[in-house]
C-alpha positions as CSV (number, residue, x, y, z in Angstrom):
1,M,-29.0,-62.6,-9.3
2,F,-27.5,-59.4,-8.7
3,S,-29.9,-56.5,-6.3
4,A,-29.6,-53.1,-8.1
5,K,-27.5,-52.0,-5.6
6,Q,-25.0,-54.7,-6.6
7,A,-25.5,-54.3,-10.4
8,R,-24.4,-50.9,-10.2
9,A,-21.2,-51.7,-8.9
10,L,-20.2,-53.7,-10.8
11,A,-21.0,-51.4,-14.3
12,A,-18.9,-48.9,-12.5
13,P,-16.0,-49.6,-13.8
14,E,-14.0,-47.4,-12.1
15,L,-14.7,-49.7,-8.5
16,T,-12.9,-52.5,-8.3
17,L,-13.4,-55.3,-6.8
18,R,-12.3,-54.8,-3.0
19,K,-15.2,-51.6,-2.9
20,V,-17.6,-54.2,-5.0
21,F,-16.7,-56.7,-1.9
22,R,-16.9,-53.9,0.5
23,N,-20.5,-52.6,-1.3
24,M,-21.7,-55.8,-0.9
25,A,-21.0,-56.2,2.6
26,K,-22.6,-53.5,3.7
27,E,-25.9,-54.6,2.6
28,R,-27.9,-55.1,5.7
29,N,-29.1,-58.7,4.2
30,H,-26.3,-59.4,2.4
31,D,-25.8,-63.3,1.4
32,H,-22.7,-64.8,2.3
33,A,-22.7,-67.4,0.1
34,F,-24.0,-65.5,-2.7
35,E,-20.3,-63.9,-2.2
36,I,-18.2,-66.8,-2.4
37,S,-19.9,-68.0,-5.1
38,F,-19.6,-64.6,-7.2
39,F,-16.1,-64.9,-6.2
40,E,-15.3,-68.3,-7.2
41,S,-16.6,-67.5,-10.3
42,V,-14.4,-64.7,-10.7
43,L,-11.4,-66.8,-9.8
44,S,-12.6,-69.6,-12.3
45,R,-12.3,-67.1,-15.0
46,A,-9.0,-65.3,-13.8
47,P,-7.5,-68.0,-12.1
48,G,-4.4,-65.2,-11.2
49,Y,-6.1,-62.4,-9.8
50,T,-4.7,-61.9,-6.6
51,E,-7.4,-59.2,-5.1
52,V,-10.0,-62.0,-5.7
53,V,-7.8,-64.9,-3.8
54,E,-7.4,-62.5,-1.5
55,I,-10.9,-61.8,-0.3
56,L,-11.7,-64.8,-1.3
57,G,-9.4,-66.3,1.7
58,G,-10.8,-64.1,3.8
59,L,-14.5,-65.4,3.5
60,Y,-13.8,-68.4,3.8
61,T,-11.4,-67.9,7.1
62,Q,-14.4,-66.0,8.4
63,H,-17.3,-68.6,7.4
64,G,-15.2,-71.3,9.1
65,R,-13.6,-72.8,5.9
66,I,-10.3,-72.9,7.2
67,A,-9.3,-75.4,4.9
68,D,-10.8,-73.5,1.9
69,G,-8.7,-70.6,3.0
70,L,-5.7,-71.5,3.9
71,K,-6.0,-73.0,0.0
72,M,-6.0,-69.7,-0.6
73,D,-3.4,-68.6,1.1
74,R,-1.3,-70.9,-0.3
75,K,-2.2,-69.5,-4.2
76,L,-1.5,-65.6,-2.7
77,V,1.7,-66.6,-1.6
78,K,2.2,-68.2,-4.7
79,L,1.4,-65.2,-6.9
80,Q,2.7,-62.7,-4.7
81,P,5.4,-64.4,-3.3
82,A,6.9,-60.7,-1.4
83,N,4.0,-60.1,0.3
84,A,4.5,-60.0,3.8
85,T,0.9,-59.5,4.4
86,A,-0.1,-62.4,2.3
87,H,2.6,-64.5,4.0
88,Y,1.0,-63.1,8.0
89,N,-2.7,-64.5,6.7
90,L,-0.9,-67.6,5.5
91,A,0.9,-68.1,8.9
92,C,-2.8,-67.4,10.5
93,S,-4.7,-69.8,8.3
94,L,-1.7,-72.5,9.5
95,A,-2.3,-71.8,13.0
96,L,-5.8,-72.4,12.8
97,T,-5.2,-75.7,11.3
98,K,-2.8,-76.1,14.7
99,R,0.4,-76.5,12.4
100,K,2.7,-74.8,14.5
101,A,5.5,-75.1,13.2
102,D,4.9,-73.9,9.3
103,A,2.5,-70.7,10.7
104,L,5.7,-69.9,12.7
105,R,7.9,-70.1,9.3
106,S,5.5,-68.2,7.4
107,L,5.7,-65.8,10.3
108,R,8.8,-65.6,10.4
109,Q,9.1,-65.1,6.4
110,A,6.6,-62.0,6.4
111,I,8.5,-60.3,9.2
112,A,11.7,-60.8,7.2
113,L,9.5,-59.2,4.5
114,G,8.5,-55.7,6.5
115,Y,5.7,-56.8,8.3
116,R,5.5,-54.7,11.3
117,D,2.4,-54.6,12.8
118,F,3.1,-55.7,16.0
119,D,-0.5,-54.7,17.6
120,W,-2.2,-57.0,15.5
121,M,0.2,-60.0,15.9
122,E,-0.3,-59.4,19.8
123,Q,-3.7,-59.7,19.9
124,D,-5.1,-61.3,16.7
125,P,-7.4,-64.5,17.3
126,D,-6.2,-66.4,14.6
127,L,-2.7,-66.9,15.9
128,E,-3.9,-68.1,19.7
129,A,-2.5,-71.5,19.1
130,L,0.7,-69.7,19.0
131,K,0.8,-67.4,22.0
132,A,2.1,-69.1,24.3
133,H,4.5,-70.9,22.0
134,P,9.0,-69.7,22.7
135,N,9.5,-68.6,19.1
136,F,6.4,-66.6,18.7
137,L,6.9,-64.7,21.6
138,A,10.5,-64.0,20.7
139,L,9.1,-62.9,17.4
140,L,6.6,-60.6,19.1
141,E,9.5,-59.3,21.4
142,Q,11.7,-58.7,17.8
143,L,8.1,-56.4,16.8
144,K,7.9,-54.9,19.4
145,P,8.0,-50.9,19.5
146,Q,11.1,-49.3,21.2
147,S,10.4,-46.9,24.2
């Protein structure tokens, strides 16, 4: 089931799941279905494991499972309501599903909680559906670095 490298990574207690995930992703022939299955299995045993919820949300979205990614992003926001990045990721998932008003609301919350990555927000392809919206442009203006 696990490659020797994956088994060693899992056996090393000092490694976090994020490091295991990075190690799995670096392998040349890594299997995305395996990664998703692995983290789903972990989540079924530990439903409040926020790091796994975040990883799964990203994996689902990367592999076109937008509704599943949205579900994980909503779950992460419920588990960590003060996490600005979780709100930002939720906004991205909402934008990908064309729920513009909800996406803008989540972006405003992310900014209120401290999200400040203007450059990424401006170029993030997940937010493409919002880029011509006046409220999105106003949020960008709010974050724009002062020179």
